[in-house]
N, CA, C and O of each residue as an XYZ file, in Angstrom:
644
protein
N    -180.861     71.400   -127.159
C    -180.156     72.368   -126.381
C    -179.918     71.862   -124.947
O    -178.833     72.061   -124.401
N    -180.917     71.213   -124.333
C    -180.752     70.708   -122.994
C    -179.737     69.569   -122.953
O    -179.002     69.412   -121.979
N    -179.708     68.780   -124.022
C    -178.705     67.694   -124.081
C    -177.307     68.258   -124.037
O    -176.437     67.701   -123.367
N    -177.070     69.347   -124.735
C    -175.771     69.996   -124.744
C    -175.421     70.509   -123.367
O    -174.277     70.364   -122.936
N    -176.360     71.102   -122.665
C    -176.159     71.664   -121.348
C    -175.878     70.499   -120.379
O    -174.997     70.605   -119.527
N    -176.612     69.410   -120.507
C    -176.385     68.274   -119.626
C    -174.982     67.691   -119.856
O    -174.300     67.346   -118.891
N    -174.535     67.574   -121.139
C    -173.218     67.069   -121.419
C    -172.171     68.027   -120.903
O    -171.155     67.601   -120.353
N    -172.404     69.315   -121.072
C    -171.483     70.331   -120.598
C    -171.351     70.220   -119.075
O    -170.247     70.307   -118.539
N    -172.429     70.036   -118.411
C    -172.404     69.928   -116.960
C    -171.673     68.666   -116.516
O    -170.936     68.694   -115.530
N    -171.866     67.562   -117.230
C    -171.153     66.329   -116.915
C    -169.633     66.524   -117.047
O    -168.851     66.113   -116.189
N    -169.255     67.168   -118.157
C    -167.833     67.416   -118.399
C    -167.254     68.388   -117.353
O    -166.134     68.203   -116.875
N    -168.019     69.405   -117.014
C    -167.577     70.313   -115.985
C    -167.392     69.590   -114.672
O    -166.404     69.819   -113.975
N    -168.307     68.736   -114.325
C    -168.189     67.958   -113.110
C    -166.982     67.047   -113.149
O    -166.245     66.932   -112.170
N    -166.783     66.397   -114.289
C    -165.650     65.490   -114.471
C    -164.338     66.261   -114.245
O    -163.485     65.820   -113.475
N    -164.178     67.427   -114.927
C    -162.978     68.212   -114.789
C    -162.814     68.752   -113.395
O    -161.687     68.834   -112.905
N    -163.876     69.119   -112.740
C    -163.785     69.624   -111.370
C    -163.263     68.520   -110.448
O    -162.426     68.781   -109.583
N    -163.753     67.282   -110.627
C    -163.301     66.159   -109.811
C    -161.845     65.846   -110.133
O    -161.035     65.611   -109.237
N    -161.522     65.845   -111.434
C    -160.135     65.536   -111.835
C    -159.174     66.571   -111.280
O    -158.108     66.205   -110.785
N    -159.515     67.859   -111.345
C    -158.671     68.911   -110.830
C    -158.521     68.773   -109.330
O    -157.426     68.943   -108.794
N    -159.605     68.469   -108.652
C    -159.517     68.294   -107.200
C    -158.628     67.120   -106.834
O    -157.847     67.209   -105.886
N    -158.735     66.008   -107.577
C    -157.906     64.840   -107.291
C    -156.435     65.147   -107.586
O    -155.552     64.814   -106.796
N    -156.186     65.784   -108.731
C    -154.807     66.151   -109.051
C    -154.243     67.119   -108.040
O    -153.080     67.004   -107.654
N    -155.026     68.046   -107.614
C    -154.556     68.988   -106.585
C    -154.176     68.278   -105.305
O    -153.139     68.576   -104.713
N    -155.010     67.333   -104.868
C    -154.689     66.572   -103.668
C    -153.462     65.685   -103.898
O    -152.612     65.562   -103.016
N    -153.368     65.070   -105.070
C    -152.205     64.245   -105.367
C    -150.941     65.060   -105.383
O    -149.915     64.621   -104.863
N    -150.992     66.256   -105.977
C    -149.850     67.127   -106.001
C    -149.445     67.526   -104.601
O    -148.256     67.516   -104.281
N    -150.398     67.876   -103.757
C    -150.084     68.256   -102.376
C    -149.497     67.051   -101.619
O    -148.521     67.200   -100.885
N    -150.074     65.893   -101.793
C    -149.573     64.711   -101.120
C    -148.159     64.369   -101.611
O    -147.300     64.021   -100.801
N    -147.906     64.462   -102.916
C    -146.593     64.191   -103.455
C    -145.584     65.172   -102.938
O    -144.471     64.782   -102.586
N    -145.950     66.483   -102.878
C    -145.032     67.472   -102.371
C    -144.714     67.199   -100.926
O    -143.563     67.361   -100.521
N    -145.675     66.794   -100.133
C    -145.452     66.530    -98.720
C    -144.552     65.295    -98.569
O    -143.705     65.258    -97.677
N    -144.731     64.273    -99.441
C    -143.947     63.055    -99.340
C    -142.519     63.302    -99.867
O    -141.586     62.658    -99.389
N    -142.325     64.191   -100.812
C    -141.028     64.363   -101.420
C    -140.072     65.228   -100.584
O    -138.902     65.365   -100.943
N    -140.531     65.787    -99.523
C    -139.656     66.585    -98.655
C    -138.730     65.631    -97.892
O    -139.192     64.882    -97.032
N    -137.414     65.652    -98.202
C    -136.515     64.710    -97.561
C    -136.318     65.055    -96.090
O    -136.503     66.196    -95.667
N    -135.936     64.031    -95.322
C    -135.669     64.205    -93.907
C    -134.416     65.053    -93.732
O    -133.638     65.178    -94.678
N    -134.188     65.644    -92.551
C    -132.947     66.436    -92.363
C    -131.679     65.610    -92.618
O    -130.704     66.133    -93.157
N    -131.683     64.328    -92.235
C    -130.495     63.494    -92.487
C    -130.316     63.295    -93.982
O    -129.196     63.375    -94.487
N    -131.399     63.038    -94.694
C    -131.341     62.865    -96.170
C    -130.866     64.142    -96.826
O    -130.070     64.083    -97.763
N    -131.331     65.308    -96.364
C    -130.904     66.576    -96.923
C    -129.409     66.736    -96.787
O    -128.738     67.212    -97.703
N    -128.881     66.331    -95.627
C    -127.424     66.428    -95.398
C    -126.690     65.522    -96.381
O    -125.668     65.913    -96.946
N    -127.211     64.309    -96.585
C    -126.571     63.391    -97.511
C    -126.607     63.925    -98.929
O    -125.636     63.779    -99.672
N    -127.726     64.550    -99.319
C    -127.875     65.057   -100.658
C    -126.905     66.238   -100.908
O    -126.479     66.469   -102.039
N    -126.574     66.960    -99.860
C    -125.659     68.108   -100.023
C    -124.213     67.648   -100.253
O    -123.405     68.387   -100.815
N    -123.889     66.399    -99.807
C    -122.553     65.918   -100.026
C    -122.262     65.798   -101.526
O    -123.049     65.234   -102.287
N    -121.148     66.328   -101.913
C    -120.775     66.289   -103.334
C    -120.347     64.890   -103.717
O    -119.667     64.205   -102.953
N    -120.744     64.473   -104.892
C    -120.327     63.186   -105.418
C    -119.021     63.402   -106.151
O    -118.909     64.310   -106.975
N    -118.025     62.566   -105.855
C    -116.717     62.704   -106.483
C    -116.139     61.340   -106.832
O    -116.666     60.302   -106.430
N    -115.055     61.361   -107.582
C    -114.343     60.119   -107.927
C    -113.021     60.090   -107.166
O    -112.250     61.047   -107.245
N    -112.747     59.029   -106.442
C    -111.443     58.950   -105.749
C    -110.310     58.679   -106.730
O    -110.551     58.296   -107.874
N    -109.097     58.874   -106.289
C    -107.910     58.595   -107.133
C    -107.980     57.193   -107.654
O    -108.384     56.277   -106.938
N    -107.580     57.007   -108.930
C    -107.537     55.662   -109.485
C    -107.634     55.722   -111.008
O    -107.614     56.793   -111.615
N    -107.740     54.533   -111.603
C    -107.876     54.366   -113.032
C    -109.258     53.815   -113.324
O    -109.720     52.889   -112.658
N    -109.910     54.385   -114.316
C    -111.315     54.061   -114.614
C    -111.480     53.707   -116.091
O    -110.800     54.248   -116.964
N    -112.406     52.779   -116.340
C    -112.768     52.365   -117.704
C    -114.275     52.285   -117.789
O    -114.894     51.470   -117.105
N    -114.874     53.119   -118.619
C    -116.323     53.194   -118.773
C    -116.683     53.061   -120.267
O    -115.890     53.394   -121.148
N    -117.894     52.568   -120.515
C    -118.412     52.509   -121.882
C    -119.878     52.808   -121.928
O    -120.609     52.597   -120.960
N    -120.305     53.309   -123.082
C    -121.778     53.503   -123.271
C    -122.485     52.161   -123.273
O    -123.654     52.078   -122.897
N    -121.804     51.120   -123.684
C    -122.379     49.772   -123.674
C    -121.904     49.088   -122.389
O    -120.835     49.414   -121.871
N    -122.693     48.145   -121.874
C    -122.293     47.442   -120.650
C    -121.187     46.400   -120.871
O    -120.742     45.766   -119.914
N    -120.739     46.218   -122.118
C    -119.639     45.322   -122.384
C    -118.662     46.002   -123.351
O    -119.031     46.942   -124.055
N    -117.431     45.526   -123.379
C    -116.412     46.143   -124.186
C    -116.556     45.740   -125.689
O    -117.281     44.815   -126.055
N    -115.831     46.485   -126.498
C    -115.702     46.187   -127.912
C    -117.012     46.163   -128.719
O    -117.187     45.339   -129.617
N    -117.907     47.068   -128.386
C    -119.161     47.180   -129.132
C    -119.046     48.335   -130.164
O    -118.574     49.425   -129.839
N    -119.481     48.072   -131.383
C    -119.394     49.064   -132.433
C    -120.301     50.271   -132.099
O    -121.343     50.132   -131.458
N    -119.870     51.435   -132.552
C    -120.638     52.700   -132.451
C    -120.936     53.072   -130.991
O    -121.918     53.763   -130.720
N    -120.122     52.632   -130.080
C    -120.262     52.991   -128.653
C    -119.006     53.672   -128.209
O    -117.903     53.262   -128.571
N    -119.164     54.721   -127.417
C    -118.009     55.450   -126.906
C    -117.476     54.797   -125.637
O    -118.236     54.280   -124.818
N    -116.137     54.833   -125.490
C    -115.484     54.298   -124.323
C    -114.576     55.386   -123.764
O    -114.004     56.176   -124.516
N    -114.448     55.420   -122.449
C    -113.583     56.345   -121.753
C    -112.625     55.581   -120.873
O    -113.044     54.699   -120.124
N    -111.371     55.896   -120.945
C    -110.373     55.351   -120.042
C    -109.613     56.562   -119.480
O    -109.160     57.425   -120.230
N    -109.483     56.608   -118.161
C    -108.869     57.810   -117.567
C    -108.316     57.520   -116.172
O    -108.644     56.511   -115.549
N    -107.473     58.428   -115.705
C    -106.983     58.374   -114.361
C    -107.442     59.617   -113.632
O    -107.611     60.681   -114.227
N    -107.638     59.470   -112.358
C    -107.968     60.612   -111.473
C    -106.867     60.664   -110.417
O    -106.592     59.672   -109.741
N    -106.242     61.830   -110.285
C    -105.208     62.036   -109.285
C    -105.433     63.395   -108.627
O    -105.224     64.433   -109.256
N    -105.851     63.390   -107.385
C    -106.121     64.597   -106.611
C    -107.101     65.526   -107.374
O    -106.915     66.743   -107.406
N    -108.133     64.935   -107.976
C    -109.144     65.715   -108.664
C    -108.839     66.088   -110.089
O    -109.679     66.673   -110.774
N    -107.608     65.748   -110.561
C    -107.223     66.023   -111.947
C    -107.458     64.758   -112.779
O    -107.173     63.640   -112.349
N    -107.981     64.974   -113.967
C    -108.339     63.840   -114.841
C    -107.527     63.907   -116.109
O    -107.367     64.981   -116.690
N    -107.000     62.748   -116.557
C    -106.339     62.592   -117.864
C    -106.790     61.303   -118.458
O    -106.924     60.302   -117.754
N    -107.037     61.306   -119.779
C    -107.435     60.062   -120.380
C    -107.754     60.161   -121.851
O    -107.355     61.096   -122.544
N    -108.502     59.141   -122.312
C    -108.845     59.066   -123.746
C    -110.295     58.665   -123.914
O    -110.873     57.942   -123.102
N    -110.865     59.171   -125.012
C    -112.204     58.771   -125.442
C    -112.033     58.126   -126.778
O    -111.324     58.660   -127.631
N    -112.670     56.970   -126.998
C    -112.472     56.285   -128.262
C    -113.683     55.418   -128.655
O    -114.543     55.093   -127.837
N    -113.703     55.071   -129.923
C    -114.641     54.086   -130.499
C    -113.830     52.940   -131.033
O    -112.677     53.124   -131.422
N    -114.418     51.736   -131.060
C    -113.678     50.560   -131.533
C    -113.248     50.742   -132.982
O    -114.049     51.148   -133.823
N    -112.000     50.447   -133.271
C    -111.392     50.536   -134.608
C    -111.660     51.900   -135.245
O    -112.034     52.000   -136.414
N    -111.457     52.951   -134.436
C    -111.666     54.312   -134.930
C    -110.653     55.212   -134.248
O    -109.745     54.731   -133.570
N    -110.804     56.511   -134.426
C    -109.896     57.442   -133.829
C    -110.153     57.534   -132.312
O    -111.157     57.051   -131.789
N    -109.207     58.170   -131.653
C    -109.361     58.448   -130.227
C    -109.030     59.927   -130.008
O    -108.393     60.570   -130.842
N    -109.479     60.443   -128.867
C    -109.216     61.816   -128.520
C    -108.738     61.853   -127.046
O    -109.328     61.218   -126.172
N    -107.681     62.596   -126.808
C    -107.169     62.755   -125.456
C    -107.959     63.845   -124.732
O    -108.478     64.773   -125.352
N    -108.036     63.712   -123.426
C    -108.679     64.790   -122.652
C    -107.981     64.958   -121.302
O    -107.313     64.063   -120.784
N    -108.179     66.154   -120.775
C    -107.784     66.480   -119.440
C    -109.000     67.083   -118.767
O    -109.984     67.410   -119.431
N    -108.939     67.232   -117.459
C    -110.065     67.831   -116.796
C    -109.978     67.770   -115.304
O    -108.907     67.548   -114.738
N    -111.084     67.965   -114.679
C    -111.177     67.967   -113.203
C    -112.451     67.242   -112.772
O    -113.437     67.136   -113.502
N    -112.364     66.760   -111.558
C    -113.563     66.237   -110.913
C    -114.149     67.366   -110.085
O    -113.604     67.757   -109.053
N    -115.273     67.880   -110.565
C    -115.992     68.955   -109.882
C    -117.107     68.300   -109.063
O    -117.429     67.132   -109.279
N    -117.695     69.047   -108.127
C    -118.830     68.448   -107.402
C    -119.923     67.945   -108.348
O    -120.516     68.725   -109.093
N    -120.175     66.669   -108.312
C    -121.212     65.996   -109.086
C    -121.007     65.989   -110.582
O    -121.919     65.625   -111.324
N    -119.811     66.388   -111.057
C    -119.570     66.465   -112.511
C    -118.132     66.159   -112.830
O    -117.227     66.528   -112.082
N    -117.919     65.487   -113.938
C    -116.581     65.323   -114.526
C    -116.471     66.385   -115.620
O    -117.173     66.307   -116.628
N    -115.605     67.368   -115.434
C    -115.427     68.457   -116.396
C    -114.220     68.139   -117.271
O    -113.098     68.028   -116.777
N    -114.460     67.992   -118.593
C    -113.378     67.565   -119.462
C    -113.105     68.569   -120.547
O    -114.018     69.271   -120.982
N    -111.891     68.654   -120.988
C    -111.448     69.430   -122.127
C    -110.869     68.408   -123.126
O    -109.772     67.888   -122.924
N    -111.623     68.130   -124.204
C    -111.243     67.074   -125.142
C    -110.578     67.718   -126.348
O    -111.081     68.684   -126.921
N    -109.428     67.152   -126.718
C    -108.653     67.680   -127.858
C    -109.027     66.879   -129.095
O    -108.919     65.652   -129.112
N    -109.474     67.598   -130.147
C    -109.845     66.971   -131.414
C    -108.573     66.405   -132.037
O    -107.590     67.134   -132.169
N    -108.558     65.121   -132.426
C    -107.332     64.501   -132.944
C    -106.889     65.038   -134.293
O    -105.735     64.858   -134.682
N    -107.796     65.699   -135.014
C    -107.446     66.198   -136.351
C    -107.070     67.655   -136.377
O    -106.183     68.070   -137.122
N    -107.766     68.449   -135.537
C    -107.534     69.904   -135.598
C    -106.806     70.451   -134.354
O    -106.402     71.614   -134.337
N    -106.646     69.644   -133.354
C    -106.077     70.041   -132.063
C    -106.889     71.109   -131.333
O    -106.410     71.709   -130.371
N    -108.125     71.345   -131.794
C    -109.024     72.235   -131.101
C    -109.516     71.540   -129.845
O    -109.696     70.322   -129.815
N    -109.730     72.347   -128.801
C    -110.190     71.795   -127.509
C    -111.643     72.187   -127.301
O    -112.012     73.351   -127.454
N    -112.481     71.184   -126.944
C    -113.879     71.425   -126.663
C    -114.192     70.959   -125.246
O    -113.668     69.953   -124.768
N    -115.046     71.707   -124.602
C    -115.453     71.339   -123.215
C    -116.579     70.353   -123.233
O    -117.450     70.393   -124.102
N    -116.557     69.464   -122.266
C    -117.569     68.409   -122.166
C    -117.755     68.076   -120.691
O    -116.772     68.002   -119.954
N    -118.963     67.877   -120.255
C    -119.242     67.539   -118.868
C    -120.067     66.263   -118.792
O    -120.981     66.053   -119.589
N    -119.739     65.421   -117.835
C    -120.473     64.189   -117.577
C    -120.914     64.204   -116.114
O    -120.098     64.388   -115.211
N    -122.186     64.012   -115.899
C    -122.711     64.019   -114.527
C    -122.221     62.767   -113.806
O    -122.118     61.687   -114.386
N    -121.924     62.952   -112.521
C    -121.573     61.855   -111.643
C    -122.786     61.495   -110.844
O    -123.495     62.377   -110.361
N    -123.043     60.219   -110.693
C    -124.178     59.738   -109.909
C    -123.666     58.846   -108.798
O    -122.877     57.928   -109.018
N    -124.150     59.151   -107.571
C    -123.759     58.327   -106.428
C    -124.859     57.333   -106.128
O    -126.043     57.637   -106.273
N    -124.463     56.143   -105.709
C    -125.445     55.162   -105.342
C    -124.861     54.353   -104.185
O    -123.648     54.172   -104.089
N    -125.728     53.879   -103.325
C    -125.309     53.076   -102.215
C    -125.551     51.615   -102.540
O    -126.652     51.232   -102.936
N    -124.526     50.805   -102.373
C    -124.679     49.371   -102.645
C    -124.237     48.608   -101.390
O    -123.462     49.112   -100.577
N    -124.744     47.395   -101.257
C    -124.367     46.558   -100.132
C    -123.255     45.607   -100.592
O    -123.441     44.832   -101.530
N    -122.110     45.675    -99.928
C    -120.960     44.815   -100.232
C    -120.569     44.132    -98.921
O    -120.225     44.790    -97.939
N    -120.630     42.812    -98.927
C    -120.286     42.017    -97.728
C    -121.060     42.506    -96.518
O    -120.525     42.615    -95.415
N    -122.336     42.798    -96.752
C    -123.228     43.177    -95.660
C    -123.071     44.622    -95.187
O    -123.714     45.021    -94.215
N    -122.236     45.407    -95.851
C    -122.038     46.817    -95.440
C    -122.404     47.737    -96.634
O    -122.110     47.453    -97.795
N    -123.052     48.836    -96.273
C    -123.416     49.841    -97.271
C    -122.194     50.627    -97.678
O    -121.477     51.153    -96.827
N    -121.947     50.712    -98.995
C    -120.849     51.499    -99.509
C    -121.348     52.439   -100.590
O    -122.235     52.103   -101.374
N    -120.753     53.631   -100.615
C    -121.140     54.640   -101.606
C    -120.261     54.444   -102.833
O    -119.035     54.442   -102.725
N    -120.883     54.278   -104.005
C    -120.137     54.177   -105.273
C    -120.552     55.280   -106.200
O    -121.686     55.757   -106.155
N    -119.636     55.682   -107.036
C    -119.871     56.744   -107.998
C    -119.766     56.162   -109.396
O    -118.889     55.350   -109.692
N    -120.679     56.596   -110.243
C    -120.647     56.205   -111.674
C    -120.891     57.410   -112.544
O    -121.369     58.450   -112.092
N    -120.546     57.242   -113.819
C    -120.788     58.315   -114.784
C    -122.164     58.114   -115.427
O    -122.495     57.020   -115.884
N    -122.948     59.178   -115.451
C    -124.305     59.078   -116.033
C    -124.209     58.743   -117.518
O    -123.528     59.428   -118.283
N    -124.896     57.689   -117.905
C    -124.911     57.264   -119.320
C    -123.785     56.301   -119.678
O    -123.642     55.914   -120.838
N    -122.987     55.914   -118.686
C    -121.866     55.010   -118.940
C    -121.884     53.840   -117.948
O    -122.453     53.938   -116.861
N    -121.259     52.754   -118.341
C    -121.170     51.558   -117.492
C    -119.713     51.313   -117.124
O    -118.832     51.395   -117.981
N    -119.455     51.014   -115.858
C    -118.099     50.672   -115.425
C    -117.751     49.324   -116.027
O    -118.547     48.388   -115.953
N    -116.542     49.213   -116.636
C    -116.183     48.014   -117.334
C    -115.026     47.252   -116.685
O    -114.575     46.254   -117.248
N    -114.542     47.673   -115.552
C    -113.536     46.901   -114.853
C    -112.125     47.073   -115.354
O    -111.683     48.182   -115.656
N    -111.416     45.947   -115.440
C    -110.008     45.957   -115.767
C    -109.712     46.461   -117.179
O    -110.492     46.252   -118.109
N    -108.558     47.133   -117.314
C    -108.136     47.659   -118.615
C    -107.546     46.522   -119.436
O    -106.878     45.633   -118.907
N    -107.806     46.569   -120.749
C    -107.168     45.656   -121.686
C    -105.931     46.332   -122.291
O    -105.590     47.456   -121.921
N    -105.295     45.674   -123.181
C    -104.099     46.202   -123.842
C    -104.421     47.519   -124.550
O    -103.651     48.474   -124.446
N    -105.541     47.585   -125.264
C    -105.921     48.807   -126.022
C    -106.083     49.982   -125.036
O    -105.547     51.064   -125.272
N    -106.800     49.775   -123.963
C    -107.033     50.840   -123.000
C    -105.722     51.336   -122.362
O    -105.529     52.539   -122.187
N    -104.825     50.396   -122.016
C    -103.542     50.798   -121.449
C    -102.721     51.614   -122.441
O    -102.103     52.610   -122.065
N    -102.710     51.188   -123.733
C    -101.931     51.930   -124.725
C    -102.504     53.337   -124.974
O    -101.746     54.292   -125.141
N    -103.843     53.462   -125.000
C    -104.448     54.774   -125.160
C    -104.192     55.663   -123.980
O    -103.944     56.857   -124.149
N    -104.246     55.117   -122.786
C    -103.984     55.881   -121.588
C    -102.526     56.361   -121.586
O    -102.244     57.498   -121.208
N    -101.604     55.488   -122.011
C    -100.192     55.877   -122.085
C     -99.986     56.966   -123.116
O     -99.235     57.914   -122.886
N    -100.660     56.831   -124.268
C    -100.526     57.832   -125.343
C    -101.035     59.210   -124.894
O    -100.493     60.242   -125.291
N    -102.070     59.208   -124.072
C    -102.695     60.496   -123.669
C    -102.101     61.076   -122.415
O    -102.162     62.289   -122.219
N    -101.526     60.257   -121.556
C    -100.998     60.772   -120.294
C     -99.502     60.788   -120.263
O     -98.904     61.463   -119.426
N     -98.878     60.050   -121.169
C     -97.400     59.970   -121.155
C     -96.871     59.104   -120.024
O     -95.675     59.127   -119.733
N     -97.742     58.347   -119.389
C     -97.314     57.494   -118.263
C     -97.366     56.058   -118.671
O     -97.045     55.178   -117.873
């Protein structure tokens, strides 16, 4: 019986120390995670995509099987483009660039039904030629650069341009 009480006391002491340490760690983390006033101002700035043509893929390179690709244009916050898989169907979409989000209405190529879809925008600061620049990317997608013939034809089919 005393062995059980001694073990129980050791465990109680262990948990008491662990709780105390976690409590201090949580307080320290909370104190450290409070952003500076300047950082708070930066965080409040909405992340957006400027006017232009974009090509993104779930894979970091083009033409990968079973990976989704997006090609689209942004003009004054309005989005038009296509979502596709290699050697498969494609779906046209329209939408808007909302604060921190790309809001899309994707048209099913078979039923013409429209479904809503949102992709988070992530801002990051990169150093280019010694200067900090703010870049925006789509969460879960990789920027793929220049459009190929397939991307141009899909963009034309979906935007009429």
